[in-house]
Each structure stands twice: as structure tokens, then as C-alpha cells.
matplotlib code that plots the C-alpha trace (Angstrom):
import matplotlib.pyplot as plt

x = [157.9, 157.7, 158.0, 155.9, 154.7, 151.0, 151.4, 153.3, 150.6, 147.9, 149.6, 150.5, 146.9, 145.7, 148.6, 147.6, 143.4, 145.2, 148.7, 147.8, 146.9, 149.2, 151.4, 149.0, 145.8, 147.4, 148.0, 145.2, 143.3, 145.8, 145.4, 149.6, 151.9, 153.0, 156.4, 155.4, 153.7, 157.1, 159.2, 157.1, 157.0, 160.8, 160.8, 158.3, 160.4, 163.8, 162.3, 161.1, 157.0, 156.9, 159.3, 159.9, 157.9, 154.8, 154.4, 154.7, 153.6, 155.9, 153.3, 151.7, 153.0, 151.2, 150.9, 150.5, 148.7, 149.0, 146.8, 143.4, 139.8, 137.1, 133.2, 132.2, 129.2, 128.8, 126.2, 125.5, 123.3, 120.4, 121.3, 123.9, 125.3, 124.4, 127.0, 125.4, 122.3, 120.6, 120.6, 118.1, 120.5, 121.6, 123.4, 125.0, 126.7, 129.9, 133.2, 136.0, 139.4, 142.7, 144.4, 141.4, 140.0, 143.4, 143.5, 139.6, 140.8, 143.9, 141.6, 139.1, 142.4, 143.3, 146.1, 146.4, 145.9, 146.8, 145.7, 147.2, 145.1, 143.1, 139.3, 137.7, 135.1, 131.7, 129.1, 130.8, 134.0, 132.2, 130.8, 134.0, 135.7, 132.5, 133.3, 137.0, 136.2, 133.9, 136.4, 138.6, 141.2, 142.8, 143.0, 145.3, 148.0, 145.2, 144.6, 141.5, 141.6, 139.0, 138.2, 138.5, 135.7, 136.4, 137.2, 134.9, 135.1, 132.2, 132.1, 129.8, 130.1, 129.4, 126.7, 129.9, 130.9, 133.5, 134.3, 133.9, 134.0, 134.8, 135.8, 137.8, 138.2, 141.5, 142.5, 142.8, 145.6, 147.9, 148.0, 149.7, 153.2, 156.3, 156.1, 152.9, 154.7, 157.8, 155.6, 154.4, 157.8, 158.0, 154.5, 155.2, 158.8, 158.1, 155.4, 155.8, 154.9, 154.2, 151.5, 151.6, 149.1, 150.1, 147.4, 150.2, 151.8, 155.1, 157.4, 155.7, 156.3, 159.7, 160.1, 158.7, 160.5, 164.3, 163.0, 162.1, 163.7, 160.0, 159.4, 157.2, 154.7, 153.2, 149.7, 150.5, 146.5, 146.5, 148.8, 149.0, 149.9, 152.3, 154.5, 155.2, 156.9, 158.6, 162.1, 161.5, 160.9, 164.3, 163.2, 160.1, 159.9, 156.7, 154.8, 151.6, 151.0, 148.1, 149.3, 149.1, 150.9, 153.4, 154.1, 154.4, 156.8, 159.0, 158.7, 158.3, 155.0, 153.6, 151.6, 153.0, 154.5, 158.3, 157.6, 156.2, 158.7, 160.7, 158.7, 159.1, 163.0, 163.2, 161.0, 163.4, 166.1, 165.6, 166.2, 162.3, 162.4, 158.9, 156.5, 153.1, 151.3, 147.9, 146.6, 142.9, 141.4, 144.9, 146.1, 148.7, 152.4, 154.6, 158.6, 161.2, 164.9, 167.2, 164.4, 161.4, 159.1, 155.4, 152.3, 149.3, 146.0, 143.0, 140.4, 136.8, 134.4, 131.0, 131.8, 129.2, 132.1, 135.8, 135.5, 138.1, 139.5, 143.3, 142.8, 142.1, 144.6, 147.6, 145.9, 146.2, 149.7, 151.1, 149.2, 151.3, 154.5, 154.0, 153.1, 156.3, 154.8, 156.4, 156.4, 153.4, 151.7, 151.4, 150.0, 147.5, 146.9, 146.1, 144.0, 141.5, 141.1, 140.9, 138.1, 136.5, 136.0, 134.9, 131.7, 130.0, 128.5, 130.2, 133.9, 134.4, 132.7, 132.6, 133.3, 136.3, 137.5, 141.1, 139.1, 137.7, 141.1, 142.9, 140.5, 139.8, 143.7, 144.1, 146.8]
y = [137.6, 133.9, 132.1, 128.9, 126.2, 125.3, 122.4, 123.7, 127.0, 124.7, 122.6, 125.7, 127.4, 123.9, 124.3, 128.1, 126.6, 124.0, 123.9, 120.6, 118.4, 115.6, 114.9, 111.6, 113.8, 116.0, 113.0, 112.2, 115.5, 116.3, 112.6, 112.1, 109.7, 110.7, 111.0, 113.4, 115.6, 115.2, 116.6, 119.6, 120.1, 120.4, 122.6, 124.8, 124.7, 125.8, 128.5, 129.7, 129.2, 127.0, 126.8, 123.8, 120.4, 121.4, 123.6, 127.0, 129.4, 132.0, 135.2, 137.0, 137.2, 135.7, 135.2, 131.8, 131.5, 128.3, 128.1, 127.3, 127.3, 126.4, 127.1, 129.8, 129.7, 133.0, 134.2, 137.8, 139.2, 141.7, 143.5, 143.4, 139.6, 138.0, 135.2, 131.7, 132.5, 132.3, 135.3, 136.3, 137.3, 136.0, 133.2, 132.9, 130.3, 131.4, 130.6, 131.1, 130.4, 132.9, 131.7, 131.2, 134.7, 136.2, 135.2, 136.1, 139.2, 139.3, 138.3, 141.5, 143.6, 142.1, 139.7, 136.4, 134.0, 130.2, 129.0, 125.8, 124.2, 121.2, 120.2, 117.5, 115.6, 116.8, 119.4, 121.8, 121.7, 121.8, 124.9, 126.3, 125.1, 126.7, 130.1, 130.3, 129.2, 132.3, 134.7, 133.8, 132.1, 129.0, 125.8, 123.6, 123.3, 122.0, 118.8, 116.6, 114.4, 112.0, 110.7, 114.2, 116.3, 119.8, 122.3, 124.3, 127.8, 128.3, 132.1, 134.1, 138.5, 140.7, 143.8, 145.7, 143.1, 142.0, 138.3, 136.9, 133.6, 130.6, 126.6, 125.3, 122.2, 122.4, 118.4, 118.4, 120.9, 118.3, 116.5, 119.8, 118.3, 119.2, 116.5, 118.2, 121.2, 119.6, 118.1, 121.9, 123.6, 124.9, 126.1, 128.0, 129.4, 131.3, 133.1, 136.9, 136.2, 133.8, 134.0, 131.5, 131.3, 129.4, 126.4, 125.0, 122.5, 123.3, 121.2, 122.3, 126.1, 124.9, 123.9, 126.6, 129.3, 127.6, 126.2, 129.3, 132.0, 133.7, 136.6, 135.1, 137.1, 135.4, 136.0, 134.6, 134.2, 133.6, 134.1, 130.3, 129.6, 132.4, 130.3, 128.3, 130.8, 132.3, 130.8, 131.4, 135.1, 135.8, 133.7, 135.8, 139.1, 140.4, 139.6, 141.1, 140.4, 142.0, 143.6, 140.4, 138.5, 140.7, 140.9, 137.0, 136.9, 139.8, 138.8, 142.6, 143.7, 146.9, 149.3, 152.7, 154.2, 153.0, 149.6, 149.6, 150.7, 148.2, 145.2, 145.8, 146.3, 143.1, 141.6, 143.3, 142.0, 138.5, 139.3, 140.5, 143.1, 144.8, 144.4, 145.9, 145.2, 146.0, 148.3, 147.7, 151.4, 152.8, 152.2, 150.5, 150.5, 149.9, 149.7, 148.4, 147.0, 149.3, 152.0, 153.9, 153.7, 155.2, 154.9, 155.2, 156.2, 153.9, 155.0, 155.9, 152.9, 152.1, 148.7, 146.2, 143.2, 142.9, 139.4, 139.3, 142.6, 141.2, 139.3, 142.0, 143.7, 141.5, 140.6, 144.6, 144.8, 141.8, 143.3, 146.8, 144.7, 143.5, 146.6, 148.0, 150.1, 151.8, 151.2, 153.9, 153.2, 149.5, 150.3, 152.9, 149.9, 147.5, 150.3, 150.7, 147.3, 146.5, 149.5, 148.3, 145.0, 146.0, 147.7, 144.3, 141.2, 138.8, 137.7, 139.0, 142.5, 142.5, 146.4, 145.6, 146.5, 148.3, 151.5, 151.6, 150.6, 153.4, 156.0, 155.3, 155.0, 158.3, 156.7]
z = [37.2, 37.4, 34.0, 34.6, 31.9, 31.7, 33.7, 36.2, 36.9, 36.6, 39.7, 41.4, 41.2, 42.9, 45.8, 45.8, 46.4, 48.7, 50.5, 51.8, 48.8, 48.0, 44.9, 44.6, 44.4, 41.9, 39.9, 39.7, 38.9, 36.2, 34.8, 34.8, 37.1, 40.6, 39.5, 36.6, 39.7, 41.6, 38.7, 38.3, 42.0, 41.9, 38.9, 40.9, 43.9, 41.7, 40.2, 43.8, 43.4, 46.1, 49.4, 50.7, 51.1, 52.3, 49.3, 51.3, 48.1, 47.4, 47.3, 50.1, 53.4, 56.1, 59.8, 61.7, 64.8, 66.9, 69.9, 71.3, 69.5, 71.6, 72.0, 74.3, 76.8, 78.3, 81.1, 81.4, 84.4, 84.0, 87.0, 89.8, 89.7, 93.0, 94.3, 95.0, 93.4, 90.4, 88.6, 85.6, 82.2, 78.9, 78.0, 74.7, 73.1, 70.8, 68.9, 70.8, 71.9, 72.5, 69.3, 67.1, 68.4, 67.7, 64.0, 63.2, 64.1, 61.8, 59.2, 59.8, 59.5, 56.2, 57.3, 55.6, 58.5, 59.3, 62.3, 63.8, 66.4, 67.4, 66.9, 68.2, 65.7, 67.1, 66.2, 68.0, 66.2, 62.8, 64.4, 65.2, 61.8, 59.5, 61.6, 60.9, 57.1, 57.1, 58.4, 55.9, 58.5, 56.6, 58.8, 56.7, 59.4, 62.1, 63.3, 64.3, 67.4, 66.5, 70.6, 72.3, 72.8, 71.0, 74.3, 75.8, 77.9, 80.1, 81.8, 84.2, 83.7, 85.8, 85.1, 83.6, 81.3, 83.6, 83.9, 87.2, 87.4, 84.4, 83.9, 80.9, 79.5, 77.0, 77.5, 73.6, 73.1, 74.5, 70.6, 70.1, 70.5, 69.2, 66.6, 64.8, 64.9, 62.9, 60.5, 59.7, 60.2, 56.6, 57.1, 60.4, 60.1, 56.7, 58.1, 58.6, 62.4, 64.8, 67.5, 70.0, 73.2, 76.7, 75.9, 74.5, 76.1, 77.7, 75.4, 72.3, 73.4, 74.4, 70.8, 69.3, 70.8, 70.2, 66.4, 64.6, 63.4, 62.5, 65.1, 67.9, 69.2, 72.7, 74.9, 78.4, 78.6, 82.4, 85.5, 85.7, 82.1, 81.7, 83.7, 80.9, 79.1, 82.1, 81.2, 77.2, 76.7, 75.5, 72.3, 71.7, 69.9, 71.4, 74.8, 76.1, 79.3, 81.7, 84.7, 87.1, 84.4, 83.8, 87.6, 87.5, 84.8, 86.0, 89.8, 90.2, 92.0, 89.7, 92.0, 90.4, 87.1, 88.6, 89.1, 86.0, 84.1, 86.8, 85.4, 81.6, 82.3, 84.0, 81.1, 78.2, 79.5, 78.8, 74.9, 74.1, 71.6, 72.5, 75.4, 75.5, 79.4, 79.3, 82.0, 81.9, 82.5, 82.9, 79.1, 77.8, 78.6, 75.4, 75.5, 73.3, 74.4, 73.7, 72.5, 73.6, 76.3, 77.0, 78.5, 76.2, 77.9, 76.9, 74.2, 75.1, 74.3, 75.1, 76.9, 76.3, 77.4, 78.0, 76.8, 73.7, 74.4, 74.3, 72.1, 69.5, 71.0, 70.2, 66.8, 66.2, 67.5, 65.6, 62.4, 63.0, 63.3, 59.7, 58.1, 59.8, 62.1, 65.1, 68.7, 69.3, 66.6, 67.1, 71.0, 69.4, 67.3, 69.8, 72.3, 69.2, 68.5, 72.1, 72.6, 69.3, 70.3, 74.0, 72.2, 71.5, 73.7, 71.0, 71.9, 68.3, 66.9, 63.2, 63.5, 63.9, 60.2, 59.6, 58.6, 62.2, 63.9, 61.5, 62.6, 66.5, 66.8, 64.8, 62.7]

ax = plt.figure().add_subplot(projection="3d")
ax.plot(x, y, z, "-o")
ax.set_aspect("equal")
plt.show()
């Protein structure tokens, strides 16, 4: 138990509420000089109450997610999708982005989450930030880029809820530079796990891979963006590709169980600790370096839309790691979260709770 003076406890509480608060702001609140605040911060650091120059509190383990946050515009036809024609259906607008979705799902599972992403300064950005705050996702590490529009992802699904076509505007993520990461390294590297998606610039992914001691969990996002991390895999802890992404990264065409095992082995031989290859209706292939491997069947679901199901899967796999679950338990948690996510037309299913995931996974 930490022994703090009354003033130290007061400052500690302010840091807990707002980790990015400056010493000047603390001095104004407390009615003391900035030099006095510096002494109190130094005492808190020496007592182990805070860690580093960004005042990381030494309390609860947390996950940092670094990646995309955007507005999703989804079109769903009422009947069979007819190409090159106007299809009657439903158009919806909702918060999205791989990183943001993973962070939201982690929060639903009870994890403490900090999201590092880039926002514009428009109405869409405010909607995104409001959705994160409502989900208890901490945005302190994130940045605001005034001259860039908030990213938008426009996609059309077929009558089975499968994405058929999409257009994305993600230029703002170029502002998530290595320099931005370095400024927040105390926050990032003290996390129980760090999740990255490949919407990040190549140089930023490389910087994180080469700098972090915290375990890194990676979502390749797409076959094209997966190539950004092809030569970095050995520095990651866990990779969650789909079948096509696994083929691109391993150089092996997956057409049966033998080629699936070979692709997983090729990827694990880079230095990865664990890999989870999503196989759609064929389930999930799970393997760890120097350990076991298995193919788990998909969990039955009343599918409305598959959008966001992969994000929910990686969120649950990351959560399972922070709970010290083994490979199979982690895979089952991922499948359960994916099944629950698919049962909603929204990118995030509010029914994705810890209890529901545990029940569906039989954990």
C-alpha cells in the first residue's frame, strides 16, 4: 500500500482523472507554484505511484490500441444485390475503424483501454470521440489534426451481410508518425498489450516493432496493407490474419489442412509467438511457436453482418491474453466474440459482454 501525503494524494487523483494534465494546470488547481508541483511529482515517482514523464499510474493493467478510427457508411440491400444498378435497402452511418472497433470491444469485455488515433476537427470527429467516451475508451493519447477530414469508410454489403465493395479515405493517419509515438512511449510501453492495425504508416509500424517491449498484437486489415508488416512479424507477439492475408504473408497458397499448417509454421518461424488464422465458415486455426496447434470450428450464429466480426475476434484474443488464457481458450473466446458481433447490423454489438463471450465459448 502506497503512503502518500494529503497533497500527493490530491495530485495523484487529478492524474488519475486526466493523465495528460500539465504541471502548470496542476499548480493552478492546487494554488501552489509549478516548482512545488514538480517536487510532488518527483515524490510520487520515487514512491512508485506514477511511472515516467507522462504520469502513468501504477494501478490497473491496461491495453493500448493504435490504429484507425473512422465513420462507417454502410449500404445493405433488401434483396439480392444487383451490380451496376440502384438497389433498394438501408443506408446507415456509425462509428468505425479497425483500431476504434477493437478498443470498443475490449472495453465491452471489461478491459481498461487507451486509444491512440488521429481525429479531424469536424462533426464526424466529435461523433467518434463521443462514441469512444460513451464506451469508456480513454482518448488521452490521441491527436487532433485540424486541417484533415475525419476518415470515412463507405461499403456495400450483399444480402448475406458480406462486404462486396468499399472505398476508404484514410489520409489523416499519415500524421501518426514515429515522433508522435515517441512522445507517448511511456503510455504505450507500460501496457499489458499493444494492438496495432496496418492503417498506420510503414515507418510508424517499424518504429513500434523495433522500440516496444510490451507484447504487440497485429491485425493485418487487408492483403495490401498486410505487406507493411511482412518483415516485422518476428517482433510481434500475436498475428490475426484471415486466409488471404496469411497467404500473402507466408507466400503459401492455402487449399487444405496441410497447406494451412505449413503457412502457419512459416509465419511462426519468423519469431511470432501465436497466430490465429480466421477461416470464415471453416472456423479458426490457432497455433503457437514450439507448442500446440488446433483448428476450432466456428460458433453458430444468426448472422446479420460480418462487418466488425474480425475486430471483435482480435479484441477477445487480446483480452484472453491479459487474463493468462491458453491458446485454445483464446481462440474460443475470439470465435465467440466474432459470432456475437456478426449478429448485429451495427459494427459493434452491445450484446458483446464478458458473460456472453464466456457462455458462447464454454469457458
